[in-house]
C-alpha positions as protocol buffer text, in pm:
chain_id: "A"
residue {
  index: 1
  type: MET
  ca { x: 1623 y: 378 z: -294 }
}
residue {
  index: 2
  type: THR
  ca { x: 1292 y: 50 z: -123 }
}
residue {
  index: 3
  type: ARG
  ca { x: 1566 y: 102 z: 127 }
}
residue {
  index: 4
  type: ARG
  ca { x: 1483 y: 439 z: 199 }
}
residue {
  index: 5
  type: GLU
  ca { x: 1186 y: 438 z: 184 }
}
residue {
  index: 6
  type: LEU
  ca { x: 1161 y: 199 z: 468 }
}
residue {
  index: 7
  type: ALA
  ca { x: 1364 y: 413 z: 709 }
}
residue {
  index: 8
  type: HIS
  ca { x: 1158 y: 673 z: 638 }
}
residue {
  index: 9
  type: TRP
  ca { x: 843 y: 485 z: 755 }
}
residue {
  index: 10
  type: ALA
  ca { x: 1094 y: 374 z: 1097 }
}
residue {
  index: 11
  type: ARG
  ca { x: 1078 y: 661 z: 1160 }
}
residue {
  index: 12
  type: ARG
  ca { x: 779 y: 776 z: 1111 }
}
residue {
  index: 13
  type: PRO
  ca { x: 533 y: 556 z: 1161 }
}
residue {
  index: 14
  type: GLY
  ca { x: 179 y: 755 z: 1176 }
}
residue {
  index: 15
  type: GLN
  ca { x: 134 y: 725 z: 756 }
}
residue {
  index: 16
  type: PRO
  ca { x: 193 y: 413 z: 698 }
}
residue {
  index: 17
  type: LEU
  ca { x: 19 y: 286 z: 1025 }
}
residue {
  index: 18
  type: VAL
  ca { x: -281 y: 515 z: 883 }
}
residue {
  index: 19
  type: ALA
  ca { x: -293 y: 396 z: 543 }
}
residue {
  index: 20
  type: LEU
  ca { x: -355 y: 14 z: 645 }
}
residue {
  index: 21
  type: VAL
  ca { x: -602 y: 126 z: 916 }
}
residue {
  index: 22
  type: PHE
  ca { x: -905 y: 329 z: 694 }
}
residue {
  index: 23
  type: PRO
  ca { x: -924 y: 20 z: 473 }
}
residue {
  index: 24
  type: VAL
  ca { x: -1017 y: -187 z: 780 }
}
residue {
  index: 25
  type: MET
  ca { x: -1258 y: 73 z: 898 }
}
residue {
  index: 26
  type: LEU
  ca { x: -1480 y: 133 z: 558 }
}
residue {
  index: 27
  type: LEU
  ca { x: -1472 y: -255 z: 580 }
}
residue {
  index: 28
  type: LEU
  ca { x: -1616 y: -262 z: 902 }
}
residue {
  index: 29
  type: MET
  ca { x: -1797 y: 88 z: 878 }
}
residue {
  index: 30
  type: PHE
  ca { x: -1987 y: -65 z: 502 }
}
residue {
  index: 31
  type: GLY
  ca { x: -2095 y: -433 z: 648 }
}
residue {
  index: 32
  type: TYR
  ca { x: -2313 y: -359 z: 916 }
}
residue {
  index: 33
  type: LEU
  ca { x: -2327 y: 18 z: 949 }
}
residue {
  index: 34
  type: VAL
  ca { x: -2454 y: 80 z: 593 }
}
residue {
  index: 35
  type: GLY
  ca { x: -2400 y: -238 z: 438 }
}
residue {
  index: 36
  type: GLY
  ca { x: -2615 y: -416 z: 246 }
}
residue {
  index: 37
  type: GLY
  ca { x: -2606 y: -459 z: -70 }
}
residue {
  index: 38
  type: ARG
  ca { x: -2911 y: -343 z: -321 }
}
residue {
  index: 39
  type: GLY
  ca { x: -2944 y: -692 z: -557 }
}
residue {
  index: 40
  type: VAL
  ca { x: -2606 y: -976 z: -385 }
}
residue {
  index: 41
  type: THR
  ca { x: -2785 y: -1262 z: -382 }
}
residue {
  index: 42
  type: GLY
  ca { x: -2563 y: -1456 z: -95 }
}
residue {
  index: 43
  type: ASP
  ca { x: -2430 y: -1319 z: 190 }
}
residue {
  index: 44
  type: TYR
  ca { x: -2292 y: -985 z: 184 }
}
residue {
  index: 45
  type: LEU
  ca { x: -1993 y: -1022 z: 344 }
}
residue {
  index: 46
  type: ASP
  ca { x: -1863 y: -1240 z: 78 }
}
residue {
  index: 47
  type: PHE
  ca { x: -1966 y: -987 z: -206 }
}
residue {
  index: 48
  type: LEU
  ca { x: -1810 y: -677 z: 18 }
}
residue {
  index: 49
  type: VAL
  ca { x: -1499 y: -824 z: 114 }
}
residue {
  index: 50
  type: PRO
  ca { x: -1387 y: -871 z: -226 }
}
residue {
  index: 51
  type: GLY
  ca { x: -1479 y: -496 z: -288 }
}
residue {
  index: 52
  type: MET
  ca { x: -1297 y: -359 z: 22 }
}
residue {
  index: 53
  type: LEU
  ca { x: -998 y: -592 z: -131 }
}
residue {
  index: 54
  type: VAL
  ca { x: -1006 y: -410 z: -466 }
}
residue {
  index: 55
  type: LEU
  ca { x: -1017 y: -34 z: -283 }
}
residue {
  index: 56
  type: THR
  ca { x: -792 y: -96 z: -76 }
}
residue {
  index: 57
  type: MET
  ca { x: -479 y: -154 z: -416 }
}
residue {
  index: 58
  type: ALA
  ca { x: -714 y: 185 z: -570 }
}
residue {
  index: 59
  type: PHE
  ca { x: -748 y: 438 z: -210 }
}
residue {
  index: 60
  type: GLY
  ca { x: -359 y: 539 z: -53 }
}
residue {
  index: 61
  type: LEU
  ca { x: -166 y: 630 z: -318 }
}
residue {
  index: 62
  type: GLU
  ca { x: -115 y: 1003 z: -201 }
}
residue {
  index: 63
  type: GLY
  ca { x: 145 y: 866 z: 100 }
}
residue {
  index: 64
  type: THR
  ca { x: 374 y: 785 z: -279 }
}
residue {
  index: 65
  type: MET
  ca { x: 258 y: 1123 z: -428 }
}
residue {
  index: 66
  type: LEU
  ca { x: 337 y: 1313 z: -212 }
}
residue {
  index: 67
  type: ALA
  ca { x: 675 y: 1196 z: -95 }
}
residue {
  index: 68
  type: VAL
  ca { x: 761 y: 1230 z: -442 }
}
residue {
  index: 69
  type: THR
  ca { x: 656 y: 1566 z: -479 }
}
residue {
  index: 70
  type: GLN
  ca { x: 873 y: 1610 z: -167 }
}
residue {
  index: 71
  type: ASP
  ca { x: 1143 y: 1524 z: -215 }
}
residue {
  index: 72
  type: LEU
  ca { x: 1055 y: 1745 z: -544 }
}
residue {
  index: 73
  type: ASP
  ca { x: 1033 y: 2052 z: -348 }
}
residue {
  index: 74
  type: ARG
  ca { x: 1299 y: 2023 z: -136 }
}
residue {
  index: 75
  type: GLY
  ca { x: 1616 y: 1989 z: -391 }
}
residue {
  index: 76
  type: VAL
  ca { x: 1639 y: 1557 z: -253 }
}
residue {
  index: 77
  type: ILE
  ca { x: 1582 y: 1485 z: -633 }
}
residue {
  index: 78
  type: ASP
  ca { x: 1867 y: 1711 z: -778 }
}
residue {
  index: 79
  type: ARG
  ca { x: 2160 y: 1510 z: -554 }
}
residue {
  index: 80
  type: PHE
  ca { x: 2066 y: 1186 z: -605 }
}
residue {
  index: 81
  type: ARG
  ca { x: 2070 y: 1361 z: -1028 }
}
residue {
  index: 82
  type: SER
  ca { x: 2477 y: 1366 z: -945 }
}
residue {
  index: 83
  type: LEU
  ca { x: 2436 y: 1010 z: -798 }
}
residue {
  index: 84
  type: PRO
  ca { x: 2497 y: 710 z: -1132 }
}
residue {
  index: 85
  type: MET
  ca { x: 2162 y: 552 z: -1134 }
}
residue {
  index: 86
  type: THR
  ca { x: 1925 y: 560 z: -1406 }
}
residue {
  index: 87
  type: ASP
  ca { x: 1606 y: 832 z: -1408 }
}
residue {
  index: 88
  type: GLY
  ca { x: 1367 y: 553 z: -1323 }
}
residue {
  index: 89
  type: ALA
  ca { x: 1583 y: 444 z: -956 }
}
residue {
  index: 90
  type: VAL
  ca { x: 1382 y: 679 z: -760 }
}
residue {
  index: 91
  type: LEU
  ca { x: 1072 y: 613 z: -925 }
}
residue {
  index: 92
  type: VAL
  ca { x: 1048 y: 181 z: -930 }
}
residue {
  index: 93
  type: GLY
  ca { x: 1257 y: 200 z: -485 }
}
residue {
  index: 94
  type: ARG
  ca { x: 974 y: 467 z: -428 }
}
residue {
  index: 95
  type: SER
  ca { x: 664 y: 198 z: -571 }
}
residue {
  index: 96
  type: VAL
  ca { x: 845 y: -117 z: -416 }
}
residue {
  index: 97
  type: ALA
  ca { x: 780 y: 52 z: -63 }
}
residue {
  index: 98
  type: ASP
  ca { x: 468 y: 111 z: -154 }
}
residue {
  index: 99
  type: MET
  ca { x: 396 y: -249 z: -269 }
}
residue {
  index: 100
  type: LEU
  ca { x: 577 y: -403 z: 43 }
}
residue {
  index: 101
  type: GLN
  ca { x: 279 y: -162 z: 205 }
}
residue {
  index: 102
  type: SER
  ca { x: 47 y: -339 z: -40 }
}
residue {
  index: 103
  type: ALA
  ca { x: 92 y: -631 z: -13 }
}
residue {
  index: 104
  type: VAL
  ca { x: 29 y: -594 z: 435 }
}
residue {
  index: 105
  type: GLY
  ca { x: -276 y: -375 z: 377 }
}
residue {
  index: 106
  type: LEU
  ca { x: -374 y: -735 z: 147 }
}
residue {
  index: 107
  type: ALA
  ca { x: -267 y: -920 z: 461 }
}
residue {
  index: 108
  type: LEU
  ca { x: -388 y: -746 z: 746 }
}
residue {
  index: 109
  type: LEU
  ca { x: -801 y: -690 z: 531 }
}
residue {
  index: 110
  type: THR
  ca { x: -796 y: -1056 z: 407 }
}
residue {
  index: 111
  type: GLY
  ca { x: -705 y: -1152 z: 827 }
}
residue {
  index: 112
  type: VAL
  ca { x: -1017 y: -919 z: 979 }
}
residue {
  index: 113
  type: SER
  ca { x: -1225 y: -1002 z: 661 }
}
residue {
  index: 114
  type: TYR
  ca { x: -1144 y: -1404 z: 828 }
}
residue {
  index: 115
  type: ALA
  ca { x: -1221 y: -1261 z: 1190 }
}
residue {
  index: 116
  type: LEU
  ca { x: -1553 y: -1081 z: 1060 }
}
residue {
  index: 117
  type: GLY
  ca { x: -1696 y: -1474 z: 925 }
}
residue {
  index: 118
  type: TRP
  ca { x: -1531 y: -1433 z: 564 }
}
residue {
  index: 119
  type: ARG
  ca { x: -1456 y: -1718 z: 389 }
}
residue {
  index: 120
  type: ALA
  ca { x: -1179 y: -1817 z: 108 }
}
residue {
  index: 121
  type: HIS
  ca { x: -1390 y: -2027 z: -90 }
}
residue {
  index: 122
  type: GLY
  ca { x: -1102 y: -2155 z: -324 }
}
residue {
  index: 123
  type: GLY
  ca { x: -859 y: -2314 z: -314 }
}
residue {
  index: 124
  type: PRO
  ca { x: -488 y: -2170 z: -196 }
}
residue {
  index: 125
  type: GLY
  ca { x: -427 y: -2166 z: -621 }
}
residue {
  index: 126
  type: ALA
  ca { x: -723 y: -1906 z: -649 }
}
residue {
  index: 127
  type: TYR
  ca { x: -638 y: -1750 z: -328 }
}
residue {
  index: 128
  type: ALA
  ca { x: -267 y: -1661 z: -500 }
}
residue {
  index: 129
  type: ALA
  ca { x: -422 y: -1607 z: -794 }
}
residue {
  index: 130
  type: ALA
  ca { x: -675 y: -1352 z: -630 }
}
residue {
  index: 131
  type: ALA
  ca { x: -358 y: -1114 z: -501 }
}
residue {
  index: 132
  type: GLY
  ca { x: -165 y: -1114 z: -796 }
}
residue {
  index: 133
  type: LEU
  ca { x: -484 y: -967 z: -1001 }
}
residue {
  index: 134
  type: LEU
  ca { x: -471 y: -713 z: -697 }
}
residue {
  index: 135
  type: LEU
  ca { x: -91 y: -645 z: -656 }
}
residue {
  index: 136
  type: LEU
  ca { x: -117 y: -610 z: -1065 }
}
residue {
  index: 137
  type: LEU
  ca { x: -367 y: -335 z: -1028 }
}
residue {
  index: 138
  type: ARG
  ca { x: -205 y: -163 z: -719 }
}
residue {
  index: 139
  type: PHE
  ca { x: 101 y: -161 z: -953 }
}
residue {
  index: 140
  type: ALA
  ca { x: -146 y: -8 z: -1242 }
}
residue {
  index: 141
  type: MET
  ca { x: -252 y: 190 z: -948 }
}
residue {
  index: 142
  type: LEU
  ca { x: 115 y: 355 z: -790 }
}
residue {
  index: 143
  type: TRP
  ca { x: 214 y: 429 z: -1137 }
}
residue {
  index: 144
  type: ILE
  ca { x: -108 y: 652 z: -1244 }
}
residue {
  index: 145
  type: GLY
  ca { x: 0 y: 805 z: -822 }
}
residue {
  index: 146
  type: ILE
  ca { x: 350 y: 904 z: -940 }
}
residue {
  index: 147
  type: CYS
  ca { x: 242 y: 1032 z: -1323 }
}
residue {
  index: 148
  type: LEU
  ca { x: 30 y: 1278 z: -1161 }
}
residue {
  index: 149
  type: ALA
  ca { x: 201 y: 1369 z: -888 }
}
residue {
  index: 150
  type: LEU
  ca { x: 496 y: 1456 z: -1083 }
}
residue {
  index: 151
  type: LEU
  ca { x: 248 y: 1653 z: -1254 }
}
residue {
  index: 152
  type: ALA
  ca { x: 214 y: 1835 z: -1043 }
}
residue {
  index: 153
  type: GLY
  ca { x: 497 y: 1958 z: -905 }
}
residue {
  index: 154
  type: ARG
  ca { x: 389 y: 2055 z: -512 }
}
residue {
  index: 155
  type: PRO
  ca { x: 275 y: 1864 z: -209 }
}
residue {
  index: 156
  type: GLU
  ca { x: 42 y: 2112 z: -201 }
}
residue {
  index: 157
  type: MET
  ca { x: -148 y: 1980 z: -480 }
}
residue {
  index: 158
  type: VAL
  ca { x: -167 y: 1577 z: -411 }
}
residue {
  index: 159
  type: GLN
  ca { x: -474 y: 1611 z: -148 }
}
residue {
  index: 160
  type: ALA
  ca { x: -652 y: 1763 z: -433 }
}
residue {
  index: 161
  type: VAL
  ca { x: -495 y: 1470 z: -773 }
}
residue {
  index: 162
  type: GLN
  ca { x: -635 y: 1292 z: -422 }
}
residue {
  index: 163
  type: ILE
  ca { x: -986 y: 1322 z: -507 }
}
residue {
  index: 164
  type: LEU
  ca { x: -999 y: 1174 z: -806 }
}
residue {
  index: 165
  type: VAL
  ca { x: -964 y: 810 z: -641 }
}
residue {
  index: 166
  type: TRP
  ca { x: -1237 y: 839 z: -467 }
}
residue {
  index: 167
  type: PRO
  ca { x: -1447 y: 878 z: -726 }
}
residue {
  index: 168
  type: ALA
  ca { x: -1356 y: 614 z: -987 }
}
residue {
  index: 169
  type: GLY
  ca { x: -1315 y: 366 z: -666 }
}
residue {
  index: 170
  type: PHE
  ca { x: -1698 y: 414 z: -573 }
}
residue {
  index: 171
  type: LEU
  ca { x: -1807 y: 438 z: -899 }
}
residue {
  index: 172
  type: SER
  ca { x: -1749 y: 50 z: -927 }
}
residue {
  index: 173
  type: ASN
  ca { x: -1916 y: -239 z: -868 }
}
residue {
  index: 174
  type: ALA
  ca { x: -1729 y: -257 z: -454 }
}
residue {
  index: 175
  type: PHE
  ca { x: -2060 y: -215 z: -228 }
}
residue {
  index: 176
  type: ALA
  ca { x: -2332 y: -288 z: -486 }
}
residue {
  index: 177
  type: VAL
  ca { x: -2414 y: -491 z: -825 }
}
residue {
  index: 178
  type: PRO
  ca { x: -2430 y: -285 z: -1133 }
}
residue {
  index: 179
  type: ALA
  ca { x: -2787 y: -414 z: -1229 }
}
residue {
  index: 180
  type: SER
  ca { x: -2953 y: -223 z: -942 }
}
residue {
  index: 181
  type: MET
  ca { x: -2850 y: 91 z: -1057 }
}
residue {
  index: 182
  type: PRO
  ca { x: -2949 y: 338 z: -1345 }
}
residue {
  index: 183
  type: ASP
  ca { x: -2854 y: 222 z: -1713 }
}
residue {
  index: 184
  type: TRP
  ca { x: -2688 y: 427 z: -1769 }
}
residue {
  index: 185
  type: LEU
  ca { x: -2479 y: 431 z: -1426 }
}
residue {
  index: 186
  type: GLY
  ca { x: -2435 y: 35 z: -1450 }
}
residue {
  index: 187
  type: THR
  ca { x: -2305 y: 54 z: -1788 }
}
residue {
  index: 188
  type: ALA
  ca { x: -1996 y: 296 z: -1706 }
}
residue {
  index: 189
  type: VAL
  ca { x: -1968 y: 41 z: -1372 }
}
residue {
  index: 190
  type: GLU
  ca { x: -1908 y: -331 z: -1517 }
}
residue {
  index: 191
  type: TRP
  ca { x: -1652 y: -99 z: -1761 }
}
residue {
  index: 192
  type: ASN
  ca { x: -1525 y: 60 z: -1526 }
}
residue {
  index: 193
  type: PRO
  ca { x: -1143 y: -173 z: -1414 }
}
residue {
  index: 194
  type: LEU
  ca { x: -1182 y: -166 z: -1043 }
}
residue {
  index: 195
  type: SER
  ca { x: -1514 y: -335 z: -1145 }
}
residue {
  index: 196
  type: GLN
  ca { x: -1344 y: -545 z: -1398 }
}
residue {
  index: 197
  type: THR
  ca { x: -1114 y: -687 z: -1126 }
}
residue {
  index: 198
  type: ALA
  ca { x: -1325 y: -706 z: -836 }
}
residue {
  index: 199
  type: THR
  ca { x: -1589 y: -945 z: -968 }
}
residue {
  index: 200
  type: ALA
  ca { x: -1304 y: -1122 z: -1092 }
}
residue {
  index: 201
  type: VAL
  ca { x: -1113 y: -1265 z: -753 }
}
residue {
  index: 202
  type: ARG
  ca { x: -1526 y: -1293 z: -653 }
}
residue {
  index: 203
  type: HIS
  ca { x: -1496 y: -1564 z: -913 }
}
residue {
  index: 204
  type: LEU
  ca { x: -1228 y: -1671 z: -785 }
}
residue {
  index: 205
  type: LEU
  ca { x: -1272 y: -1691 z: -410 }
}
residue {
  index: 206
  type: GLY
  ca { x: -1556 y: -1814 z: -427 }
}
residue {
  index: 207
  type: GLY
  ca { x: -1859 y: -1481 z: -347 }
}
residue {
  index: 208
  type: PRO
  ca { x: -2149 y: -1367 z: -457 }
}
residue {
  index: 209
  type: GLY
  ca { x: -2135 y: -1165 z: -828 }
}
residue {
  index: 210
  type: GLY
  ca { x: -1838 y: -1335 z: -958 }
}
residue {
  index: 211
  type: ALA
  ca { x: -1786 y: -1437 z: -1300 }
}
residue {
  index: 212
  type: PRO
  ca { x: -1539 y: -1604 z: -1479 }
}
residue {
  index: 213
  type: GLY
  ca { x: -1567 y: -1385 z: -1765 }
}
residue {
  index: 214
  type: HIS
  ca { x: -1315 y: -1136 z: -1634 }
}
residue {
  index: 215
  type: LEU
  ca { x: -1044 y: -1316 z: -1594 }
}
residue {
  index: 216
  type: TRP
  ca { x: -851 y: -1159 z: -1847 }
}
residue {
  index: 217
  type: PRO
  ca { x: -960 y: -826 z: -1867 }
}
residue {
  index: 218
  type: ALA
  ca { x: -844 y: -858 z: -1474 }
}
residue {
  index: 219
  type: VAL
  ca { x: -555 y: -870 z: -1602 }
}
residue {
  index: 220
  type: LEU
  ca { x: -540 y: -699 z: -1967 }
}
residue {
  index: 221
  type: TRP
  ca { x: -631 y: -344 z: -1805 }
}
residue {
  index: 222
  type: PRO
  ca { x: -391 y: -242 z: -1536 }
}
residue {
  index: 223
  type: LEU
  ca { x: -116 y: -392 z: -1814 }
}
residue {
  index: 224
  type: ALA
  ca { x: -249 y: -95 z: -2066 }
}
residue {
  index: 225
  type: LEU
  ca { x: -284 y: 172 z: -1803 }
}
residue {
  index: 226
  type: LEU
  ca { x: 108 y: 17 z: -1716 }
}
residue {
  index: 227
  type: ALA
  ca { x: 170 y: 108 z: -2053 }
}
residue {
  index: 228
  type: VAL
  ca { x: 62 y: 437 z: -2047 }
}
residue {
  index: 229
  type: PHE
  ca { x: 207 y: 554 z: -1747 }
}
residue {
  index: 230
  type: PHE
  ca { x: 511 y: 381 z: -1626 }
}
residue {
  index: 231
  type: PRO
  ca { x: 660 y: 559 z: -1941 }
}
residue {
  index: 232
  type: LEU
  ca { x: 483 y: 842 z: -1898 }
}
residue {
  index: 233
  type: ALA
  ca { x: 598 y: 913 z: -1526 }
}
residue {
  index: 234
  type: VAL
  ca { x: 1028 y: 812 z: -1610 }
}
residue {
  index: 235
  type: ARG
  ca { x: 957 y: 1066 z: -1951 }
}
residue {
  index: 236
  type: THR
  ca { x: 780 y: 1274 z: -1707 }
}
residue {
  index: 237
  type: PHE
  ca { x: 1136 y: 1264 z: -1404 }
}
residue {
  index: 238
  type: ALA
  ca { x: 1394 y: 1270 z: -1710 }
}
residue {
  index: 239
  type: ARG
  ca { x: 1272 y: 1613 z: -1823 }
}
residue {
  index: 240
  type: LEU
  ca { x: 1229 y: 1811 z: -1470 }
}
residue {
  index: 241
  type: GLY
  ca { x: 1626 y: 1848 z: -1390 }
}
residue {
  index: 242
  type: ARG
  ca { x: 1648 y: 1966 z: -1769 }
}
């Protein structure tokens, strides 16, 4: 199933390329056009890059969501059901392909950030831990997207569902510190799982706004989301043909 998805990308490279370039455009836009970062102490690029790495893990779910709904809409899933495979194999194969693309996107954005002058102040172990937190967040977000795609059922509904990701992404501390916001908004931002990961990654990479107390929440939040949405997605998929 993973090879199938990678073969689709080879035949239609436009979609994965757009997904890789989009976070780079956001980094350049916020770093040079609307950058500034209210309440940030220190270099804003050091603050911004970990936040952008987190948003890269949250955005781009529509590719996986669209692939799942298209397979449902075209009857491909019905053919898979006639093969000796478990109900979750289709979804897991698609998620593995997405995680490979996410790892490439993470490396690409890191390389562009280095070209812009950003530097990770932690050692290789700290960067590996930060990458692990980012990919764990992506895996959790991915299964939320798969679950929503199965519930939506049709490709034309994916765009409407994907819009929900934007408020979650921008209602985080990716671009500004919560202390610079109104109290009620800052509290909501603090509780956002994306903010927990961003703060933990900033700590690991030595950027401003990092705090070691957010390391465990950055692990526990994605695991909690996976505990809910992974089995829900598999059960929803299994019931589609009944």
